[in-house]
C-alpha positions in Angstrom: 0.0 0.3 0.0 1.6 3.3 -1.0 0.6 6.9 -1.3 1.0 8.3 -4.8 0.9 11.9 -6.0 0.1 12.6 -9.7 1.1 15.9 -11.0 -1.9 16.8 -13.3 -1.9 18.6 -16.9 -3.1 21.9 -17.4 -5.8 21.3 -19.8 -9.4 20.0 -19.3 -9.0 17.3 -22.0 -5.8 16.1 -21.0 -7.0 15.9 -17.3 -9.8 13.8 -18.5 -7.4 11.6 -20.5 -5.6 10.8 -17.4 -8.2 8.8 -15.8 -7.0 5.5 -17.4 -3.7 6.0 -15.6 -5.3 6.6 -12.4 -7.4 3.5 -12.9 -4.4 1.4 -13.5 -2.4 2.8 -10.4 -5.4 1.9 -8.4 -5.6 -1.7 -9.8 -1.9 -2.1 -9.2 -2.2 -1.1 -5.7 -5.6 -1.6 -4.4 -5.0 -0.5 -0.7 -3.0 2.5 -1.7 -4.2 6.3 -2.0 -3.9 8.7 -5.2 -3.8 12.4 -4.6 -3.8 14.7 -7.8 -1.8 18.0 -7.8 -3.8 20.2 -10.2 -5.0 23.7 -11.1 -8.0 24.5 -9.0 -10.6 24.1 -11.8 -9.4 20.6 -12.1 -11.3 19.4 -8.9 -14.6 19.4 -11.1 -12.8 16.7 -13.1 -10.8 14.7 -10.7 -13.7 14.8 -8.2 -15.7 12.5 -10.7 -12.9 9.9 -10.6 -13.3 7.2 -7.7 -9.8 6.6 -7.8 -8.7 10.0 -6.5 -8.7 10.5 -2.8 -8.5 14.3 -3.1 -7.2 17.1 -5.4 -4.7 19.5 -4.0 -4.9 23.0 -5.8 -1.6 24.0 -7.4 -1.3 27.7 -6.5 1.3 28.5 -9.4 0.0 29.8 -12.8 1.4 29.1 -16.2 5.0 30.4 -16.5 5.2 31.2 -13.0 8.5 29.7 -11.7 8.9 31.1 -8.1 11.4 28.5 -6.8 11.3 29.5 -3.3 7.5 29.4 -3.1 7.4 26.1 -4.8 9.9 24.7 -2.2 7.8 26.0 0.6 4.7 24.4 -0.9 6.5 21.1 -1.5 7.6 20.8 2.1 4.1 21.4 3.2 2.6 18.4 1.5 2.1 15.1 3.1 4.5 12.5 2.7 4.3 10.4 -0.7 6.0 7.0 -1.7 5.8 7.9 -5.4 5.0 10.8 -7.8 3.9 10.4 -11.4 4.5 13.8 -13.3 2.3 14.0 -16.5 3.4 17.4 -18.0 6.8 17.5 -19.8 7.9 20.7 -18.4 10.7 21.2 -15.8 8.7 23.2 -13.6 6.3 20.3 -13.2 9.0 18.1 -11.8 10.1 20.7 -9.1 7.5 20.1 -6.5 8.0 16.3 -6.2 11.6 16.8 -6.2 11.6 19.6 -3.4 9.1 17.4 -1.4 11.8 14.5 -1.6 9.5 12.0 -2.9 11.4 8.8 -3.2 10.1 7.6 -6.7 9.6 10.3 -9.3 8.2 8.9 -12.7 7.6 10.7 -16.0 8.8 10.9 -19.6 12.0 12.6 -20.5 11.1 16.2 -21.3 12.5 19.8 -20.6 15.7 19.1 -18.9 14.5 17.0 -16.0 17.6 14.8 -15.3 17.8 14.4 -11.7 14.5 15.9 -11.0 12.9 12.6 -12.1 14.6 9.5 -11.1 12.4 7.1 -13.0 12.9 8.7 -16.3 11.3 7.2 -19.4 12.0 7.6 -22.8 8.9 8.0 -25.2 8.4 5.9 -28.3 5.9 8.0 -29.9 5.0 5.4 -32.7 4.3 2.8 -30.0 2.3 5.0 -27.9 0.5 7.4 -30.3 -2.3 8.6 -28.2 -1.7 10.9 -25.0 -3.9 8.7 -23.0 -1.8 5.7 -23.7 1.3 7.8 -22.8 -0.1 8.8 -19.4 -1.3 5.1 -18.6 2.0 3.6 -19.6 3.5 5.4 -16.5 1.6 3.2 -14.2 3.6 0.2 -15.5 7.3 -0.5 -14.8 9.7 0.8 -16.9 10.6 -1.4 -19.9 7.2 -3.5 -19.6 5.4 -3.8 -22.8 2.0 -1.6 -22.8 -0.9 -3.4 -21.6 -3.8 -3.0 -24.1 -6.7 -2.6 -24.7 -6.8 0.8 -22.8 -10.1 1.3 -21.0 -11.6 4.5 -22.1 -11.8 7.5 -19.5 -14.8 7.7 -17.4 -16.4 10.4 -15.3 -18.9 9.5 -12.8 -22.4 11.4 -13.1 -25.1 11.8 -10.4 -28.6 11.8 -12.1 -30.0 13.8 -9.0 -27.3 16.4 -8.8 -27.5 16.7 -12.6 -31.5 17.4 -12.2 -30.8 19.9 -9.4 -28.3 21.8 -11.6 -30.8 21.7 -14.6 -33.6 23.1 -12.2 -31.0 25.9 -11.1 -30.8 27.1 -14.7 -34.4 26.8 -15.4 -33.8 24.1 -18.0 -36.6 21.6 -17.1 -38.6 20.6 -20.1 -39.9 17.9 -22.5 -37.7 16.4 -25.2 -34.1 15.2 -25.6 -31.4 17.4 -25.2 -28.7 18.5 -27.9 -25.7 19.9 -26.4 -23.5 22.1 -28.5 -19.9 23.3 -27.5 -19.0 25.7 -30.4 -15.8 26.9 -28.6 -12.2 25.9 -28.5 -9.6 27.5 -26.1 -6.6 26.8 -28.6 -7.9 29.0 -31.4 -10.1 29.6 -34.4 -8.6 26.9 -36.5 -10.2 24.4 -34.1 -13.7 26.1 -34.3 -16.3 24.8 -36.9 -18.3 27.9 -38.2 -21.3 29.1 -36.0 -23.4 28.9 -39.0 -22.7 25.1 -39.3 -23.5 24.7 -35.5 -26.6 26.6 -36.1 -27.7 24.3 -38.9 -27.3 21.4 -36.8 -29.4 23.1 -33.9 -32.3 24.0 -36.4 -32.5 20.5 -37.6 -32.7 19.0 -34.1 -35.1 21.6 -33.0 -37.4 20.5 -35.8 -37.2 17.0 -34.3 -38.3 18.1 -30.8 -34.8 18.5 -29.2 -34.0 21.1 -26.7 -30.7 23.0 -27.6 -28.3 24.0 -24.9 -25.1 25.8 -25.7 -21.8 25.4 -23.6 -18.7 27.1 -23.2 -16.6 29.5 -21.0 -17.0 33.3 -20.7 -14.5 33.4 -23.6 -16.9 31.4 -25.9 -19.8 33.8 -25.4 -19.4 35.5 -28.5 -19.3 32.3 -30.4 -22.4 30.8 -28.8 -24.4 34.1 -29.1 -23.6 33.8 -33.0 -25.0 30.2 -33.1 -28.2 31.3 -31.1 -28.7 34.2 -33.7 -28.0 32.0 -36.6 -30.1 29.1 -35.4 -33.4 31.1 -35.2 -34.8 28.7 -32.7 -35.1 28.7 -29.0 -31.8 27.8 -27.4 -30.4 28.0 -23.8 -27.1 29.6 -24.1 -25.1 28.8 -21.0 -21.7 30.1 -22.1 -20.0 31.8 -19.0 -22.9 31.2 -16.8 -22.1 27.6 -15.4 -18.9 26.5 -13.6 -17.2 23.4 -15.1 -18.7 21.3 -12.4 -22.3 22.4 -13.6 -21.5 22.1 -17.2 -20.5 18.5 -16.6 -23.7 17.8 -14.9 -25.6 19.3 -17.6 -23.7 17.5 -20.3 -24.7 14.1 -18.6 -28.1 14.9 -19.4 -27.6 15.3 -23.0 -29.0 12.8 -25.7 -26.6 14.1 -28.3 -23.4 16.3 -28.3 -21.6 18.1 -30.9 -18.1 19.7 -30.2 -15.1 20.9 -31.7 -11.7 19.3 -30.5 -11.9 20.7 -27.1 -12.0 19.8 -23.4 -15.7 19.6 -23.3 -15.4 16.8 -26.3 -13.4 14.7 -23.8 -15.9 15.3 -20.9 -18.8 14.2 -23.1 -17.0 11.2 -24.3 -16.1 10.4 -20.6 -19.7 10.8 -19.7 -20.6 8.2 -22.4 -22.9 10.5 -24.3 -23.5 10.1 -28.0 -20.9 12.5 -29.6 -19.9 14.0 -33.0 -16.5 15.4 -32.6 -15.3 17.8 -35.4 -11.8 18.1 -36.2 -10.0 20.7 -38.3 -6.4 21.8 -37.5 -5.9 19.0 -35.1 -5.4 15.3 -35.3 -7.8 12.6 -34.1 -4.7 10.3 -34.1 -3.5 12.0 -31.1 -6.4 13.1 -28.7 -9.5 11.4 -30.1 -12.7 11.2 -28.1 -12.2 7.7 -26.6 -15.6 6.3 -26.4 -17.5 3.7 -28.4 -20.3 6.3 -28.9 -18.2 9.1 -30.2 -17.7 9.7 -34.0 -15.0 11.8 -35.5 -16.0 14.1 -38.4 -13.2 15.4 -40.5 -12.3 16.0 -44.0 -8.8 14.8 -43.8 -7.5 17.6 -46.2 -3.8 17.5 -47.5 -3.1 20.7 -45.6 -4.5 19.1 -42.2 -3.5 18.5 -39.5 -1.5 21.8 -39.3 -2.0 22.2 -35.4 -2.0 26.0 -35.9 -4.1 28.2 -33.8 -5.1 30.2 -37.1 -5.2 28.8 -40.5 -1.8 29.5 -42.2 -3.4 29.5 -45.5 -6.2 31.9 -44.5 -9.2 30.0 -45.6 -9.7 27.2 -42.8 -11.3 24.9 -45.6 -10.8 21.9 -43.2 -13.8 23.5 -41.1 -15.7 25.7 -43.6 -16.1 23.0 -46.1 -17.2 20.6 -43.7 -20.9 20.3 -44.2 -23.4 20.1 -41.4 -25.0 17.0 -43.1 -21.9 15.2 -42.3 -22.4 15.8 -38.7 -25.9 15.0 -38.7 -25.3 11.5 -40.5 -22.7 10.8 -37.8 -25.0 11.5 -35.0 -27.9 9.4 -36.9 
């Protein structure tokens, strides 16, 4: 029985994709305990993973080094037998090292020799998915990766979800279509608002209620979808916390998203999902669910992984017709 600290990634989707790692750690050490060191928002995600005892909020922002503050923070942590560091940055390995955790596991990354003493060398071809790369760290170094990989799962509480729906006055008849038209990474990941609106109209005509999801940064995009749709919608962008968004997504009969954190949340909630990919690759971070369908044109210029289209046309998304997404959902 051991005490393990997992240093979590800083993106919602990557946090969801770390769940198979946690499941494998728990399986290998049934009597042990797993804590997760993560940004404060991540408690909404890790709180739905039964393998996690608690989430410890990480008080340092992106790009903030603060060596003395990190050392003080590390010295105040409980004692752990092992740390598993998921980000590849040097900074992410500092706290386990300062804390004197005996075994510190992670992939070779940004000059982390010494900070990590169970340093692994990644074979990207053998482990193409980021979820596989995380999960492989649960195994001893050199051991062949254990397939198949179980998909990430988030626990949903129907009573809590119903209470959240009531809070936002979302009660009503008919199944729910959830649309998440934002993407934190940039516009080259965003299917046009008019295409999301076409999907909304098609479902409203079939008796679906339409809910729009996103952060406050996505409010402009969701407002454009609502205008273009011309049907009643509930625009929740910026109104819900992540915890509440997860509750409400668990009620959806269908979900359409870009390649985003909410895509991975919907997949982990086992919701029927159509995931639109443009500049990014479904070969690296696909939605890992048998009820998810990836919709992409696979143009010669994609994936480019750019935040904005380097060719100026974003054809990979503009030319992806709503009919393809409707067919994927059906």
